[in-house]
C-alpha positions in Angstrom: -53.3 247.5 -262.0 -56.3 248.3 -263.8 -59.1 246.5 -263.6 -59.2 243.2 -265.9 -62.0 243.4 -268.9 -62.8 240.7 -271.7 -62.7 241.8 -275.0 -64.1 238.9 -277.1 -67.6 237.1 -276.4 -66.4 233.6 -276.3 -68.3 232.4 -273.0 -71.7 234.9 -274.2 -70.5 238.3 -272.0 -70.3 241.4 -274.0 -67.8 242.9 -274.7 -66.2 245.1 -272.2 -67.8 243.6 -269.2 -65.5 243.5 -266.5 -63.7 239.8 -265.2 -66.1 237.9 -262.8 -69.3 239.3 -263.5 -70.6 236.0 -266.2 -74.4 236.0 -266.7 -75.6 233.1 -264.7 -79.8 231.6 -264.0 -82.1 234.6 -264.4 -80.0 237.5 -264.6 -77.9 236.5 -261.7 -73.6 236.7 -261.8 -71.4 234.4 -261.1 -67.7 234.2 -261.0 -65.8 232.8 -263.8 -63.6 230.1 -263.2 -60.5 231.7 -265.2 -61.1 234.8 -263.3 -58.9 233.3 -260.8 -57.5 230.2 -262.3 -54.6 229.2 -260.0 -57.2 229.2 -256.9 -60.1 227.6 -259.4 -57.6 224.9 -260.1 -56.4 224.0 -256.4 -60.2 224.2 -255.2 -61.3 221.7 -258.1 -59.3 219.6 -260.4 -56.0 220.0 -259.0 -57.1 220.1 -254.9 -55.0 216.9 -254.5 -51.9 219.6 -254.4 -53.1 222.0 -252.4 -51.3 223.1 -249.8 -53.6 225.4 -247.5 -52.3 228.2 -244.7 -55.1 230.1 -243.7 -56.9 231.4 -246.6 -53.9 231.1 -248.7 -53.8 228.5 -251.2 -50.3 227.2 -252.7 -49.0 223.5 -254.9 -46.1 222.4 -253.7 -42.7 224.2 -254.6 -41.7 221.3 -256.7 -45.0 221.3 -258.7 -44.9 225.1 -259.2 -44.3 228.3 -257.8 -47.8 230.1 -258.0 -49.7 231.0 -254.8 -53.1 231.9 -254.7 -54.7 234.8 -252.7 -58.6 235.1 -251.7 -60.4 237.4 -253.9 -59.6 240.4 -251.3 -56.5 239.5 -249.0 -56.3 241.1 -245.6 -53.6 241.5 -243.4 -53.9 237.9 -242.0 -53.5 236.6 -245.8 -50.7 238.4 -245.9 -49.3 237.5 -242.6 -50.1 233.7 -243.1 -47.5 234.5 -246.8 -44.7 235.8 -244.4 -45.0 233.0 -242.8 -44.8 230.5 -245.1 -42.2 232.1 -247.2 -40.1 233.0 -244.6 -38.1 236.9 -243.9 -36.5 237.6 -247.2 -38.7 234.9 -248.9 -39.8 235.8 -252.6 -43.7 234.8 -253.7 -44.7 234.8 -257.0 -48.5 235.3 -257.4 -50.5 234.5 -260.7 -53.7 237.5 -261.6 -53.2 239.3 -258.1 -54.4 242.8 -259.1 -54.2 244.7 -255.8 -50.8 246.5 -254.1 -48.3 244.6 -251.9 -48.5 245.9 -248.3 -46.0 248.5 -246.9 -42.5 247.4 -246.7 -42.8 244.2 -249.0 -40.7 244.4 -252.2 -41.6 244.1 -255.5 -39.7 242.0 -257.0 -41.4 241.4 -260.5 -44.4 243.0 -262.4 -45.1 241.9 -265.6 -48.3 242.8 -267.7 -49.6 239.6 -269.2 -53.1 238.1 -270.8 -55.2 235.2 -270.6 -56.4 234.1 -274.2 -59.5 231.3 -274.1 -60.4 229.0 -276.4 -62.9 230.7 -279.3 -63.0 227.7 -281.8 -59.1 225.9 -281.4 -59.3 223.0 -283.5 -56.7 220.5 -281.6 -55.7 218.1 -283.9 -53.6 215.2 -282.9 -49.8 214.7 -284.1 -48.1 212.0 -285.3 -44.8 212.4 -284.0 -45.5 213.6 -280.6 -44.7 211.5 -278.0 -45.9 211.8 -274.0 -43.9 212.9 -271.8 -43.0 211.6 -268.3 -41.1 211.3 -265.2 -38.4 210.0 -266.7 -38.2 212.6 -269.1 -38.0 215.6 -266.5 -33.9 216.3 -266.8 -34.3 217.0 -270.7 -37.6 218.9 -270.1 -35.5 220.9 -267.4 -33.1 221.2 -269.3 -34.9 222.4 -272.6 -36.7 224.9 -270.4 -33.5 226.3 -269.3 -32.2 227.1 -272.9 -35.6 229.0 -274.0 -37.1 230.4 -270.9 -41.3 229.7 -271.5 -42.0 229.6 -268.1 -41.9 228.4 -264.6 -41.3 224.2 -265.0 -40.1 222.8 -261.9 -39.0 219.3 -261.2 -42.5 217.8 -260.9 -44.5 220.0 -262.9 -44.9 217.2 -265.3 -47.7 216.0 -262.9 -50.3 218.6 -263.3 -51.3 216.9 -266.7 -50.6 215.8 -269.8 -47.0 216.9 -271.4 -46.1 216.1 -275.1 -42.8 216.6 -276.9 -41.2 215.6 -280.3 -37.9 214.2 -280.6 -35.0 214.1 -283.5 -32.3 211.3 -283.3 -33.9 210.9 -280.1 -33.1 214.3 -278.4 -36.3 216.5 -277.1 -36.5 219.6 -279.3 -39.6 221.0 -278.6 -42.5 220.2 -275.7 -45.9 221.9 -274.6 -48.3 220.7 -271.8 -50.6 221.2 -269.3 -50.7 223.4 -266.3 -53.4 225.0 -264.2 -57.2 223.3 -264.7 -59.8 225.1 -263.5 -63.1 223.4 -263.7 -63.8 222.5 -267.5 -60.7 224.3 -268.6 -56.8 223.6 -268.9 -53.9 225.7 -269.3 -51.9 225.0 -271.9 -48.1 226.2 -271.0 -44.4 225.2 -271.5 -44.3 225.6 -275.1 -41.0 226.0 -276.4 -38.6 225.0 -278.8 -35.1 224.2 -279.5 -33.3 227.6 -281.1 -32.2 225.2 -283.7 -35.3 223.8 -284.9 -37.3 226.4 -284.7 -39.5 228.0 -288.1 -40.6 224.6 -288.5 -43.7 225.2 -286.6 -43.3 222.6 -284.0 -45.0 225.0 -281.3 -48.0 225.3 -283.2 -48.4 221.2 -283.7 -48.1 220.8 -280.0 -50.0 223.8 -279.3 -53.1 221.7 -281.0 -52.0 218.0 -279.9 -52.4 219.2 -276.6 -56.0 221.1 -277.1 -56.8 217.6 -278.9 -56.7 216.2 -275.6 -58.3 218.8 -273.4 -61.2 218.8 -276.0 -61.6 214.8 -275.7 -62.2 215.5 -271.9 -64.9 217.6 -272.6 -63.1 221.0 -271.3 -61.8 223.7 -273.0 -58.3 224.9 -273.6 -56.7 228.7 -272.4 -53.4 230.1 -272.0 -51.3 233.1 -270.9 -48.1 235.0 -271.9 -46.8 238.1 -271.4 -48.7 241.3 -273.0 -45.6 242.4 -274.6 -45.1 239.1 -276.6 -46.6 240.0 -279.9 -45.6 237.2 -282.1 -46.9 234.9 -279.5 -50.2 236.7 -279.0 -50.3 236.4 -283.2 -49.8 232.8 -283.0 -52.6 232.3 -280.3 -55.0 234.4 -282.2 -54.2 232.5 -285.8 -55.1 229.2 -284.0 -58.2 230.1 -282.2 -57.2 231.8 -278.9 -59.2 235.2 -278.2 -58.0 237.7 -275.8 -60.1 237.4 -272.5 -58.6 239.4 -269.9 -55.5 241.2 -268.8 -53.6 239.9 -265.7 -50.4 240.0 -263.7 -47.6 238.4 -263.2 -46.6 239.6 -259.4 -43.4 238.8 -257.2 -43.1 240.0 -253.8 -40.4 239.8 -251.3 -41.5 239.3 -247.4 -39.3 242.1 -245.4 -36.5 240.5 -244.0 -37.9 241.4 -240.3 -41.1 239.9 -240.7 
């Protein structure tokens, strides 16, 4: 996977500067919290969720499937993952740009993009209602029909989720997932196919972004690099491409 490069100047970085090279005081550089969003989240505002195995961090599996590796994982780190997942277990990784160890099967490898706030004008929506644990069965049903990405039994605990109902039925939703310091990821954006074309996703994205801004934070999101329709929508709302990333899954060797 090629090194990730920034394409905008939303954070003061020159276009084309490698991720992780944000200018700091007196010309120093410091990692940006979005460079490794899952790890920054689990060592920051979501530390209360973090399960640590050596240098490997993860969310509880019923909250989120993502694991966070150290910057340059070594043999001991992969051994921790093998022990964690067990022989034949699948491990999803967000943003890992290195290779898997020899003998580990790649189960999926999808190019993605990370898009960050570059003037998103959040706005509350009078039809959007908060969703909580009691709504999870309906949320899981909507996710199963629309496939917006991973959403588990306790994902709703990661942040605020908003939905729109018609005749009592949940027809669209969006919410918050990863939470690196100063930033919140907008995720699980989905609309029942029967109600697409009404702008519900746009309204919910802006409503969630409004709540993020009310906390003094900035929104960001991920999507597939080939999802050109979604990328155009996000750009129209004020998100800009920040870096190329990767949705990557591996399977622990059966003999591990």
